[in-house]
mmCIF file of the N, C-alpha and C atoms, coordinates in Angstrom:
data_MODEL
# 
_entry.id   MODEL 
# 
loop_
_atom_site.group_PDB 
_atom_site.id 
_atom_site.type_symbol 
_atom_site.label_atom_id 
_atom_site.label_alt_id 
_atom_site.label_comp_id 
_atom_site.label_asym_id 
_atom_site.label_entity_id 
_atom_site.label_seq_id 
_atom_site.pdbx_PDB_ins_code 
_atom_site.Cartn_x 
_atom_site.Cartn_y 
_atom_site.Cartn_z 
_atom_site.occupancy 
_atom_site.B_iso_or_equiv 
_atom_site.pdbx_formal_charge 
_atom_site.auth_seq_id 
_atom_site.auth_comp_id 
_atom_site.auth_asym_id 
_atom_site.auth_atom_id 
_atom_site.pdbx_PDB_model_num 
ATOM 1   N N  . MET A 1 1  ? 22.610 123.941 -8.153  1.00 0.00 ? 1  MET A N  1 
ATOM 2   C CA . MET A 1 1  ? 22.763 123.587 -6.769  1.00 0.00 ? 1  MET A CA 1 
ATOM 3   C C  . MET A 1 1  ? 21.562 124.128 -5.991  1.00 0.00 ? 1  MET A C  1 
ATOM 4   N N  . ILE A 1 2  ? 21.118 123.370 -5.025  1.00 0.00 ? 2  ILE A N  1 
ATOM 5   C CA . ILE A 1 2  ? 19.998 123.760 -4.181  1.00 0.00 ? 2  ILE A CA 1 
ATOM 6   C C  . ILE A 1 2  ? 20.532 124.078 -2.794  1.00 0.00 ? 2  ILE A C  1 
ATOM 7   N N  . THR A 1 3  ? 20.120 125.213 -2.270  1.00 0.00 ? 3  THR A N  1 
ATOM 8   C CA . THR A 1 3  ? 20.469 125.583 -0.908  1.00 0.00 ? 3  THR A CA 1 
ATOM 9   C C  . THR A 1 3  ? 19.190 125.576 -0.087  1.00 0.00 ? 3  THR A C  1 
ATOM 10  N N  . ILE A 1 4  ? 19.224 124.919 1.047   1.00 0.00 ? 4  ILE A N  1 
ATOM 11  C CA . ILE A 1 4  ? 18.049 124.827 1.904   1.00 0.00 ? 4  ILE A CA 1 
ATOM 12  C C  . ILE A 1 4  ? 18.290 125.667 3.146   1.00 0.00 ? 4  ILE A C  1 
ATOM 13  N N  . PHE A 1 5  ? 17.344 126.555 3.434   1.00 0.00 ? 5  PHE A N  1 
ATOM 14  C CA . PHE A 1 5  ? 17.413 127.405 4.616   1.00 0.00 ? 5  PHE A CA 1 
ATOM 15  C C  . PHE A 1 5  ? 16.336 126.970 5.599   1.00 0.00 ? 5  PHE A C  1 
ATOM 16  N N  . LYS A 1 6  ? 16.664 126.973 6.873   1.00 0.00 ? 6  LYS A N  1 
ATOM 17  C CA . LYS A 1 6  ? 15.687 126.598 7.899   1.00 0.00 ? 6  LYS A CA 1 
ATOM 18  C C  . LYS A 1 6  ? 14.727 127.739 8.202   1.00 0.00 ? 6  LYS A C  1 
ATOM 19  N N  . SER A 1 7  ? 15.188 128.948 8.051   1.00 0.00 ? 7  SER A N  1 
ATOM 20  C CA . SER A 1 7  ? 14.378 130.108 8.401   1.00 0.00 ? 7  SER A CA 1 
ATOM 21  C C  . SER A 1 7  ? 14.424 131.124 7.266   1.00 0.00 ? 7  SER A C  1 
ATOM 22  N N  . LYS A 1 8  ? 13.316 131.807 7.033   1.00 0.00 ? 8  LYS A N  1 
ATOM 23  C CA . LYS A 1 8  ? 13.287 132.849 6.000   1.00 0.00 ? 8  LYS A CA 1 
ATOM 24  C C  . LYS A 1 8  ? 14.275 133.969 6.320   1.00 0.00 ? 8  LYS A C  1 
ATOM 25  N N  . ARG A 1 9  ? 14.538 134.181 7.600   1.00 0.00 ? 9  ARG A N  1 
ATOM 26  C CA . ARG A 1 9  ? 15.489 135.232 8.005   1.00 0.00 ? 9  ARG A CA 1 
ATOM 27  C C  . ARG A 1 9  ? 16.884 134.977 7.455   1.00 0.00 ? 9  ARG A C  1 
ATOM 28  N N  . ASP A 1 10 ? 17.206 133.709 7.200   1.00 0.00 ? 10 ASP A N  1 
ATOM 29  C CA . ASP A 1 10 ? 18.550 133.351 6.737   1.00 0.00 ? 10 ASP A CA 1 
ATOM 30  C C  . ASP A 1 10 ? 18.754 133.549 5.237   1.00 0.00 ? 10 ASP A C  1 
ATOM 31  N N  . ILE A 1 11 ? 17.670 133.784 4.500   1.00 0.00 ? 11 ILE A N  1 
ATOM 32  C CA . ILE A 1 11 ? 17.761 133.927 3.043   1.00 0.00 ? 11 ILE A CA 1 
ATOM 33  C C  . ILE A 1 11 ? 18.238 135.338 2.713   1.00 0.00 ? 11 ILE A C  1 
ATOM 34  N N  . PRO A 1 12 ? 19.344 135.462 1.975   1.00 0.00 ? 12 PRO A N  1 
ATOM 35  C CA . PRO A 1 12 ? 19.819 136.793 1.578   1.00 0.00 ? 12 PRO A CA 1 
ATOM 36  C C  . PRO A 1 12 ? 18.747 137.531 0.772   1.00 0.00 ? 12 PRO A C  1 
ATOM 37  N N  . GLN A 1 13 ? 18.643 138.820 0.973   1.00 0.00 ? 13 GLN A N  1 
ATOM 38  C CA . GLN A 1 13 ? 17.611 139.629 0.322   1.00 0.00 ? 13 GLN A CA 1 
ATOM 39  C C  . GLN A 1 13 ? 17.696 139.598 -1.200  1.00 0.00 ? 13 GLN A C  1 
ATOM 40  N N  . ASP A 1 14 ? 18.891 139.420 -1.752  1.00 0.00 ? 14 ASP A N  1 
ATOM 41  C CA . ASP A 1 14 ? 19.052 139.451 -3.203  1.00 0.00 ? 14 ASP A CA 1 
ATOM 42  C C  . ASP A 1 14 ? 18.823 138.087 -3.860  1.00 0.00 ? 14 ASP A C  1 
ATOM 43  N N  . LYS A 1 15 ? 18.421 137.085 -3.096  1.00 0.00 ? 15 LYS A N  1 
ATOM 44  C CA . LYS A 1 15 ? 18.203 135.736 -3.634  1.00 0.00 ? 15 LYS A CA 1 
ATOM 45  C C  . LYS A 1 15 ? 16.733 135.514 -3.955  1.00 0.00 ? 15 LYS A C  1 
ATOM 46  N N  . GLU A 1 16 ? 16.498 134.881 -5.086  1.00 0.00 ? 16 GLU A N  1 
ATOM 47  C CA . GLU A 1 16 ? 15.149 134.442 -5.427  1.00 0.00 ? 16 GLU A CA 1 
ATOM 48  C C  . GLU A 1 16 ? 14.994 133.044 -4.837  1.00 0.00 ? 16 GLU A C  1 
ATOM 49  N N  . TYR A 1 17 ? 13.850 132.756 -4.254  1.00 0.00 ? 17 TYR A N  1 
ATOM 50  C CA . TYR A 1 17 ? 13.700 131.448 -3.636  1.00 0.00 ? 17 TYR A CA 1 
ATOM 51  C C  . TYR A 1 17 ? 12.333 130.834 -3.930  1.00 0.00 ? 17 TYR A C  1 
ATOM 52  N N  . ILE A 1 18 ? 12.304 129.542 -3.800  1.00 0.00 ? 18 ILE A N  1 
ATOM 53  C CA . ILE A 1 18 ? 11.071 128.774 -3.950  1.00 0.00 ? 18 ILE A CA 1 
ATOM 54  C C  . ILE A 1 18 ? 10.816 128.106 -2.610  1.00 0.00 ? 18 ILE A C  1 
ATOM 55  N N  . GLU A 1 19 ? 9.614  128.277 -2.096  1.00 0.00 ? 19 GLU A N  1 
ATOM 56  C CA . GLU A 1 19 ? 9.263  127.694 -0.804  1.00 0.00 ? 19 GLU A CA 1 
ATOM 57  C C  . GLU A 1 19 ? 8.513  126.387 -1.042  1.00 0.00 ? 19 GLU A C  1 
ATOM 58  N N  . LEU A 1 20 ? 9.063  125.313 -0.518  1.00 0.00 ? 20 LEU A N  1 
ATOM 59  C CA . LEU A 1 20 ? 8.448  123.997 -0.672  1.00 0.00 ? 20 LEU A CA 1 
ATOM 60  C C  . LEU A 1 20 ? 8.053  123.459 0.694   1.00 0.00 ? 20 LEU A C  1 
ATOM 61  N N  . ASN A 1 21 ? 7.072  122.582 0.686   1.00 0.00 ? 21 ASN A N  1 
ATOM 62  C CA . ASN A 1 21 ? 6.689  121.923 1.931   1.00 0.00 ? 21 ASN A CA 1 
ATOM 63  C C  . ASN A 1 21 ? 6.264  120.494 1.627   1.00 0.00 ? 21 ASN A C  1 
ATOM 64  N N  . ASP A 1 22 ? 5.933  119.756 2.644   1.00 0.00 ? 22 ASP A N  1 
ATOM 65  C CA . ASP A 1 22 ? 5.582  118.345 2.468   1.00 0.00 ? 22 ASP A CA 1 
ATOM 66  C C  . ASP A 1 22 ? 4.364  118.149 1.578   1.00 0.00 ? 22 ASP A C  1 
ATOM 67  N N  . ILE A 1 23 ? 3.368  119.014 1.687   1.00 0.00 ? 23 ILE A N  1 
ATOM 68  C CA . ILE A 1 23 ? 2.170  118.859 0.861   1.00 0.00 ? 23 ILE A CA 1 
ATOM 69  C C  . ILE A 1 23 ? 2.537  119.014 -0.608  1.00 0.00 ? 23 ILE A C  1 
ATOM 70  N N  . PHE A 1 24 ? 3.345  120.026 -0.925  1.00 0.00 ? 24 PHE A N  1 
ATOM 71  C CA . PHE A 1 24 ? 3.782  120.209 -2.310  1.00 0.00 ? 24 PHE A CA 1 
ATOM 72  C C  . PHE A 1 24 ? 4.519  118.973 -2.797  1.00 0.00 ? 24 PHE A C  1 
ATOM 73  N N  . PHE A 1 25 ? 5.451  118.475 -1.976  1.00 0.00 ? 25 PHE A N  1 
ATOM 74  C CA . PHE A 1 25 ? 6.218  117.291 -2.358  1.00 0.00 ? 25 PHE A CA 1 
ATOM 75  C C  . PHE A 1 25 ? 5.293  116.108 -2.594  1.00 0.00 ? 25 PHE A C  1 
ATOM 76  N N  . ASN A 1 26 ? 4.393  115.867 -1.668  1.00 0.00 ? 26 ASN A N  1 
ATOM 77  C CA . ASN A 1 26 ? 3.488  114.725 -1.790  1.00 0.00 ? 26 ASN A CA 1 
ATOM 78  C C  . ASN A 1 26 ? 2.622  114.815 -3.037  1.00 0.00 ? 26 ASN A C  1 
ATOM 79  N N  . GLN A 1 27 ? 2.116  115.995 -3.349  1.00 0.00 ? 27 GLN A N  1 
ATOM 80  C CA . GLN A 1 27 ? 1.206  116.149 -4.480  1.00 0.00 ? 27 GLN A CA 1 
ATOM 81  C C  . GLN A 1 27 ? 1.924  116.199 -5.822  1.00 0.00 ? 27 GLN A C  1 
ATOM 82  N N  . ASN A 1 28 ? 3.111  116.751 -5.859  1.00 0.00 ? 28 ASN A N  1 
ATOM 83  C CA . ASN A 1 28 ? 3.753  117.026 -7.142  1.00 0.00 ? 28 ASN A CA 1 
ATOM 84  C C  . ASN A 1 28 ? 4.999  116.211 -7.439  1.00 0.00 ? 28 ASN A C  1 
ATOM 85  N N  . THR A 1 29 ? 5.614  115.651 -6.448  1.00 0.00 ? 29 THR A N  1 
ATOM 86  C CA . THR A 1 29 ? 6.872  114.954 -6.671  1.00 0.00 ? 29 THR A CA 1 
ATOM 87  C C  . THR A 1 29 ? 6.787  113.475 -6.355  1.00 0.00 ? 29 THR A C  1 
ATOM 88  N N  . ALA A 1 30 ? 6.265  113.132 -5.213  1.00 0.00 ? 30 ALA A N  1 
ATOM 89  C CA . ALA A 1 30 ? 6.255  111.732 -4.780  1.00 0.00 ? 30 ALA A CA 1 
ATOM 90  C C  . ALA A 1 30 ? 5.540  110.830 -5.777  1.00 0.00 ? 30 ALA A C  1 
ATOM 91  N N  . GLY A 1 31 ? 4.494  111.323 -6.389  1.00 0.00 ? 31 GLY A N  1 
ATOM 92  C CA . GLY A 1 31 ? 3.756  110.517 -7.363  1.00 0.00 ? 31 GLY A CA 1 
ATOM 93  C C  . GLY A 1 31 ? 4.562  110.188 -8.601  1.00 0.00 ? 31 GLY A C  1 
ATOM 94  N N  . LYS A 1 32 ? 5.626  110.932 -8.854  1.00 0.00 ? 32 LYS A N  1 
ATOM 95  C CA . LYS A 1 32 ? 6.448  110.714 -10.045 1.00 0.00 ? 32 LYS A CA 1 
ATOM 96  C C  . LYS A 1 32 ? 7.644  109.806 -9.784  1.00 0.00 ? 32 LYS A C  1 
ATOM 97  N N  . LEU A 1 33 ? 7.849  109.423 -8.534  1.00 0.00 ? 33 LEU A N  1 
ATOM 98  C CA . LEU A 1 33 ? 8.979  108.555 -8.219  1.00 0.00 ? 33 LEU A CA 1 
ATOM 99  C C  . LEU A 1 33 ? 8.703  107.150 -8.731  1.00 0.00 ? 33 LEU A C  1 
ATOM 100 N N  . ASP A 1 34 ? 9.661  106.606 -9.461  1.00 0.00 ? 34 ASP A N  1 
ATOM 101 C CA . ASP A 1 34 ? 9.499  105.266 -10.016 1.00 0.00 ? 34 ASP A CA 1 
ATOM 102 C C  . ASP A 1 34 ? 10.787 104.475 -9.791  1.00 0.00 ? 34 ASP A C  1 
ATOM 103 N N  . GLU A 1 35 ? 10.917 103.346 -10.428 1.00 0.00 ? 35 GLU A N  1 
ATOM 104 C CA . GLU A 1 35 ? 12.099 102.496 -10.243 1.00 0.00 ? 35 GLU A CA 1 
ATOM 105 C C  . GLU A 1 35 ? 13.380 103.218 -10.665 1.00 0.00 ? 35 GLU A C  1 
ATOM 106 N N  . ARG A 1 36 ? 13.297 104.024 -11.716 1.00 0.00 ? 36 ARG A N  1 
ATOM 107 C CA . ARG A 1 36 ? 14.484 104.792 -12.126 1.00 0.00 ? 36 ARG A CA 1 
ATOM 108 C C  . ARG A 1 36 ? 14.901 105.755 -11.030 1.00 0.00 ? 36 ARG A C  1 
ATOM 109 N N  . ALA A 1 37 ? 13.927 106.414 -10.422 1.00 0.00 ? 37 ALA A N  1 
ATOM 110 C CA . ALA A 1 37 ? 14.234 107.341 -9.332  1.00 0.00 ? 37 ALA A CA 1 
ATOM 111 C C  . ALA A 1 37 ? 14.885 106.599 -8.179  1.00 0.00 ? 37 ALA A C  1 
ATOM 112 N N  . ALA A 1 38 ? 14.368 105.423 -7.869  1.00 0.00 ? 38 ALA A N  1 
ATOM 113 C CA . ALA A 1 38 ? 14.935 104.620 -6.781  1.00 0.00 ? 38 ALA A CA 1 
ATOM 114 C C  . ALA A 1 38 ? 16.398 104.297 -7.059  1.00 0.00 ? 38 ALA A C  1 
ATOM 115 N N  . GLN A 1 39 ? 16.713 103.983 -8.302  1.00 0.00 ? 39 GLN A N  1 
ATOM 116 C CA . GLN A 1 39 ? 18.096 103.671 -8.665  1.00 0.00 ? 39 GLN A CA 1 
ATOM 117 C C  . GLN A 1 39 ? 18.996 104.892 -8.504  1.00 0.00 ? 39 GLN A C  1 
ATOM 118 N N  . PHE A 1 40 ? 18.504 106.059 -8.915  1.00 0.00 ? 40 PHE A N  1 
ATOM 119 C CA . PHE A 1 40 ? 19.296 107.283 -8.777  1.00 0.00 ? 40 PHE A CA 1 
ATOM 120 C C  . PHE A 1 40 ? 19.494 107.650 -7.309  1.00 0.00 ? 40 PHE A C  1 
ATOM 121 N N  . ILE A 1 41 ? 18.445 107.519 -6.514  1.00 0.00 ? 41 ILE A N  1 
ATOM 122 C CA . ILE A 1 41 ? 18.543 107.832 -5.088  1.00 0.00 ? 41 ILE A CA 1 
ATOM 123 C C  . ILE A 1 41 ? 19.608 106.961 -4.435  1.00 0.00 ? 41 ILE A C  1 
ATOM 124 N N  . GLU A 1 42 ? 19.603 105.686 -4.786  1.00 0.00 ? 42 GLU A N  1 
ATOM 125 C CA . GLU A 1 42 ? 20.583 104.768 -4.196  1.00 0.00 ? 42 GLU A CA 1 
ATOM 126 C C  . GLU A 1 42 ? 21.997 105.078 -4.684  1.00 0.00 ? 42 GLU A C  1 
ATOM 127 N N  . LYS A 1 43 ? 22.133 105.351 -5.975  1.00 0.00 ? 43 LYS A N  1 
ATOM 128 C CA . LYS A 1 43 ? 23.455 105.598 -6.556  1.00 0.00 ? 43 LYS A CA 1 
ATOM 129 C C  . LYS A 1 43 ? 24.061 106.915 -6.055  1.00 0.00 ? 43 LYS A C  1 
ATOM 130 N N  . ILE A 1 44 ? 23.267 107.959 -6.028  1.00 0.00 ? 44 ILE A N  1 
ATOM 131 C CA . ILE A 1 44 ? 23.777 109.282 -5.686  1.00 0.00 ? 44 ILE A CA 1 
ATOM 132 C C  . ILE A 1 44 ? 23.940 109.468 -4.184  1.00 0.00 ? 44 ILE A C  1 
ATOM 133 N N  . ASP A 1 45 ? 22.960 109.011 -3.415  1.00 0.00 ? 45 ASP A N  1 
ATOM 134 C CA . ASP A 1 45 ? 22.934 109.340 -1.993  1.00 0.00 ? 45 ASP A CA 1 
ATOM 135 C C  . ASP A 1 45 ? 23.128 108.145 -1.075  1.00 0.00 ? 45 ASP A C  1 
ATOM 136 N N  . ASP A 1 46 ? 23.318 106.968 -1.653  1.00 0.00 ? 46 ASP A N  1 
ATOM 137 C CA . ASP A 1 46 ? 23.451 105.745 -0.856  1.00 0.00 ? 46 ASP A CA 1 
ATOM 138 C C  . ASP A 1 46 ? 22.262 105.592 0.094   1.00 0.00 ? 46 ASP A C  1 
ATOM 139 N N  . SER A 1 47 ? 21.072 105.967 -0.406  1.00 0.00 ? 47 SER A N  1 
ATOM 140 C CA . SER A 1 47 ? 19.826 105.848 0.344   1.00 0.00 ? 47 SER A CA 1 
ATOM 141 C C  . SER A 1 47 ? 18.916 104.897 -0.404  1.00 0.00 ? 47 SER A C  1 
ATOM 142 N N  . LYS A 1 48 ? 17.807 104.521 0.212   1.00 0.00 ? 48 LYS A N  1 
ATOM 143 C CA . LYS A 1 48 ? 16.903 103.567 -0.418  1.00 0.00 ? 48 LYS A CA 1 
ATOM 144 C C  . LYS A 1 48 ? 15.480 104.101 -0.371  1.00 0.00 ? 48 LYS A C  1 
ATOM 145 N N  . LEU A 1 49 ? 14.826 104.094 -1.525  1.00 0.00 ? 49 LEU A N  1 
ATOM 146 C CA . LEU A 1 49 ? 13.428 104.489 -1.616  1.00 0.00 ? 49 LEU A CA 1 
ATOM 147 C C  . LEU A 1 49 ? 12.582 103.317 -1.140  1.00 0.00 ? 49 LEU A C  1 
ATOM 148 N N  . LEU A 1 50 ? 11.906 103.500 0.002   1.00 0.00 ? 50 LEU A N  1 
ATOM 149 C CA . LEU A 1 50 ? 11.101 102.425 0.581   1.00 0.00 ? 50 LEU A CA 1 
ATOM 150 C C  . LEU A 1 50 ? 9.663  102.468 0.087   1.00 0.00 ? 50 LEU A C  1 
ATOM 151 N N  . GLY A 1 51 ? 9.212  103.626 -0.309  1.00 0.00 ? 51 GLY A N  1 
ATOM 152 C CA . GLY A 1 51 ? 7.854  103.826 -0.796  1.00 0.00 ? 51 GLY A CA 1 
ATOM 153 C C  . GLY A 1 51 ? 7.748  105.241 -1.306  1.00 0.00 ? 51 GLY A C  1 
ATOM 154 N N  . LYS A 1 52 ? 6.578  105.625 -1.776  1.00 0.00 ? 52 LYS A N  1 
ATOM 155 C CA . LYS A 1 52 ? 6.439  106.965 -2.344  1.00 0.00 ? 52 LYS A CA 1 
ATOM 156 C C  . LYS A 1 52 ? 6.784  108.074 -1.355  1.00 0.00 ? 52 LYS A C  1 
ATOM 157 N N  . TYR A 1 53 ? 6.559  107.831 -0.087  1.00 0.00 ? 53 TYR A N  1 
ATOM 158 C CA . TYR A 1 53 ? 6.747  108.895 0.891   1.00 0.00 ? 53 TYR A CA 1 
ATOM 159 C C  . TYR A 1 53 ? 7.822  108.585 1.929   1.00 0.00 ? 53 TYR A C  1 
ATOM 160 N N  . LYS A 1 54 ? 8.635  107.583 1.672   1.00 0.00 ? 54 LYS A N  1 
ATOM 161 C CA . LYS A 1 54 ? 9.618  107.201 2.686   1.00 0.00 ? 54 LYS A CA 1 
ATOM 162 C C  . LYS A 1 54 ? 10.940 106.818 2.038   1.00 0.00 ? 54 LYS A C  1 
ATOM 163 N N  . ILE A 1 55 ? 12.012 107.427 2.528   1.00 0.00 ? 55 ILE A N  1 
ATOM 164 C CA . ILE A 1 55 ? 13.364 107.132 2.065   1.00 0.00 ? 55 ILE A CA 1 
ATOM 165 C C  . ILE A 1 55 ? 14.206 106.799 3.293   1.00 0.00 ? 55 ILE A C  1 
ATOM 166 N N  . ARG A 1 56 ? 14.929 105.719 3.222   1.00 0.00 ? 56 ARG A N  1 
ATOM 167 C CA . ARG A 1 56 ? 15.868 105.369 4.299   1.00 0.00 ? 56 ARG A CA 1 
ATOM 168 C C  . ARG A 1 56 ? 17.227 105.912 3.886   1.00 0.00 ? 56 ARG A C  1 
ATOM 169 N N  . SER A 1 57 ? 17.741 106.847 4.666   1.00 0.00 ? 57 SER A N  1 
ATOM 170 C CA . SER A 1 57 ? 19.052 107.404 4.345   1.00 0.00 ? 57 SER A CA 1 
ATOM 171 C C  . SER A 1 57 ? 20.138 106.547 4.961   1.00 0.00 ? 57 SER A C  1 
ATOM 172 N N  . ARG A 1 58 ? 21.349 106.819 4.558   1.00 0.00 ? 58 ARG A N  1 
ATOM 173 C CA . ARG A 1 58 ? 22.474 106.060 5.105   1.00 0.00 ? 58 ARG A CA 1 
ATOM 174 C C  . ARG A 1 58 ? 22.614 106.300 6.603   1.00 0.00 ? 58 ARG A C  1 
ATOM 175 N N  . PHE A 1 59 ? 22.042 107.367 7.105   1.00 0.00 ? 59 PHE A N  1 
ATOM 176 C CA . PHE A 1 59 ? 22.165 107.680 8.527   1.00 0.00 ? 59 PHE A CA 1 
ATOM 177 C C  . PHE A 1 59 ? 21.123 106.968 9.381   1.00 0.00 ? 59 PHE A C  1 
ATOM 178 N N  . ASP A 1 60 ? 20.120 106.348 8.751   1.00 0.00 ? 60 ASP A N  1 
ATOM 179 C CA . ASP A 1 60 ? 19.115 105.603 9.505   1.00 0.00 ? 60 ASP A CA 1 
ATOM 180 C C  . ASP A 1 60 ? 19.625 104.230 9.909   1.00 0.00 ? 60 ASP A C  1 
ATOM 181 N N  . ASP A 1 61 ? 20.690 103.798 9.300   1.00 0.00 ? 61 ASP A N  1 
ATOM 182 C CA . ASP A 1 61 ? 21.235 102.471 9.553   1.00 0.00 ? 61 ASP A CA 1 
ATOM 183 C C  . ASP A 1 61 ? 22.502 102.634 10.391  1.00 0.00 ? 61 ASP A C  1 
ATOM 184 N N  . TYR A 1 62 ? 22.469 102.189 11.624  1.00 0.00 ? 62 TYR A N  1 
ATOM 185 C CA . TYR A 1 62 ? 23.582 102.407 12.549  1.00 0.00 ? 62 TYR A CA 1 
ATOM 186 C C  . TYR A 1 62 ? 24.893 101.855 12.006  1.00 0.00 ? 62 TYR A C  1 
ATOM 187 N N  . GLU A 1 63 ? 24.854 100.656 11.453  1.00 0.00 ? 63 GLU A N  1 
ATOM 188 C CA . GLU A 1 63 ? 26.098 100.046 10.975  1.00 0.00 ? 63 GLU A CA 1 
ATOM 189 C C  . GLU A 1 63 ? 26.708 100.865 9.845   1.00 0.00 ? 63 GLU A C  1 
ATOM 190 N N  . LYS A 1 64 ? 25.870 101.332 8.914   1.00 0.00 ? 64 LYS A N  1 
ATOM 191 C CA . LYS A 1 64 ? 26.410 102.162 7.832   1.00 0.00 ? 64 LYS A CA 1 
ATOM 192 C C  . LYS A 1 64 ? 26.955 103.468 8.380   1.00 0.00 ? 64 LYS A C  1 
ATOM 193 N N  . LEU A 1 65 ? 26.238 104.056 9.340   1.00 0.00 ? 65 LEU A N  1 
ATOM 194 C CA . LEU A 1 65 ? 26.697 105.301 9.932   1.00 0.00 ? 65 LEU A CA 1 
ATOM 195 C C  . LEU A 1 65 ? 28.030 105.091 10.644  1.00 0.00 ? 65 LEU A C  1 
ATOM 196 N N  . LYS A 1 66 ? 28.131 104.003 11.374  1.00 0.00 ? 66 LYS A N  1 
ATOM 197 C CA . LYS A 1 66 ? 29.372 103.687 12.085  1.00 0.00 ? 66 LYS A CA 1 
ATOM 198 C C  . LYS A 1 66 ? 30.524 103.505 11.093  1.00 0.00 ? 66 LYS A C  1 
ATOM 199 N N  . GLU A 1 67 ? 30.255 102.776 10.007  1.00 0.00 ? 67 GLU A N  1 
ATOM 200 C CA . GLU A 1 67 ? 31.277 102.540 8.982   1.00 0.00 ? 67 GLU A CA 1 
ATOM 201 C C  . GLU A 1 67 ? 31.711 103.856 8.354   1.00 0.00 ? 67 GLU A C  1 
ATOM 202 N N  . TRP A 1 68 ? 30.751 104.718 8.025   1.00 0.00 ? 68 TRP A N  1 
ATOM 203 C CA . TRP A 1 68 ? 31.054 106.012 7.423   1.00 0.00 ? 68 TRP A CA 1 
ATOM 204 C C  . TRP A 1 68 ? 31.893 106.849 8.386   1.00 0.00 ? 68 TRP A C  1 
ATOM 205 N N  . TRP A 1 69 ? 31.493 106.885 9.652   1.00 0.00 ? 69 TRP A N  1 
ATOM 206 C CA . TRP A 1 69 ? 32.195 107.698 10.643  1.00 0.00 ? 69 TRP A CA 1 
ATOM 207 C C  . TRP A 1 69 ? 33.637 107.238 10.809  1.00 0.00 ? 69 TRP A C  1 
ATOM 208 N N  . GLU A 1 70 ? 33.841 105.925 10.858  1.00 0.00 ? 70 GLU A N  1 
ATOM 209 C CA . GLU A 1 70 ? 35.191 105.392 11.023  1.00 0.00 ? 70 GLU A CA 1 
ATOM 210 C C  . GLU A 1 70 ? 36.071 105.733 9.824   1.00 0.00 ? 70 GLU A C  1 
ATOM 211 N N  . ASN A 1 71 ? 35.496 105.770 8.635   1.00 0.00 ? 71 ASN A N  1 
ATOM 212 C CA . ASN A 1 71 ? 36.261 106.116 7.436   1.00 0.00 ? 71 ASN A CA 1 
ATOM 213 C C  . ASN A 1 71 ? 36.615 107.595 7.392   1.00 0.00 ? 71 ASN A C  1 
ATOM 214 N N  . GLU A 1 72 ? 35.827 108.436 8.063   1.00 0.00 ? 72 GLU A N  1 
ATOM 215 C CA . GLU A 1 72 ? 36.078 109.874 8.075   1.00 0.00 ? 72 GLU A CA 1 
ATOM 216 C C  . GLU A 1 72 ? 37.217 110.251 9.010   1.00 0.00 ? 72 GLU A C  1 
ATOM 217 N N  . GLU A 1 73 ? 37.462 109.433 10.010  1.00 0.00 ? 73 GLU A N  1 
ATOM 218 C CA . GLU A 1 73 ? 38.478 109.778 11.016  1.00 0.00 ? 73 GLU A CA 1 
ATOM 219 C C  . GLU A 1 73 ? 39.876 109.637 10.497  1.00 0.00 ? 73 GLU A C  1 
# 
């Protein structure tokens, strides 16, 4: 499991952590995204890989967000 913290202050002292940023992602991860990755992104997160550096999440689409919200109530 991956836990993402917004601030270093929030990371417990006894935790080992890896600090990532957009440059790291662009250089080391985005180049490896392929059609298989796109399929997994869609299946797991109901999102769509639009290009190497752009993903449309389910929250970017108002109708999907509205549908999801109505199902949660």
